[in-house]
Steps between C-alpha positions, in 0.01 A plus 500: 500500500805697391462741210824471301475870411515575872832319570797724578871420496643418842879543506733209571252230404568185700596195297517144638797458733548875560408697810267795456482835675139527611550851638589613150209308346249631753627858467436484125151359558413755770595782263282347226203404717233301325734368230619140491872426498680178418686422822687198373528166331532206739621144466179332614129570517521444876762770557309750284172422676663533842649841419167630366334386825773669708471830310124510560571460872767769518803270488766608411443812710537733199144401402343596837245555631349158436237525228650816349632311197344244271711217359438208267709215369453354154681295239577678172692321228624243751624768744360524854441873549389725784323827428411754770343843537459738789150635548407866477386670817699283741 
């Protein structure tokens, strides 16, 4: 479960139809380990779910090693969102 008080701002939030810079996103999350960041808003539940799965497995490579970052997808106000956090001590 994500604590809304624990969500940080990740620069260059991805919106549907735009390409994101996961190195930039991951860098922000690595510097704020343990805090959740909104990675982006996606066009479908499937694309959001797939990205959350990939992040947990270290794909894109900015989130490596596999298992170093948590990620979840959820729908908020009709938007398909992905939140992620990098774990402390990794």
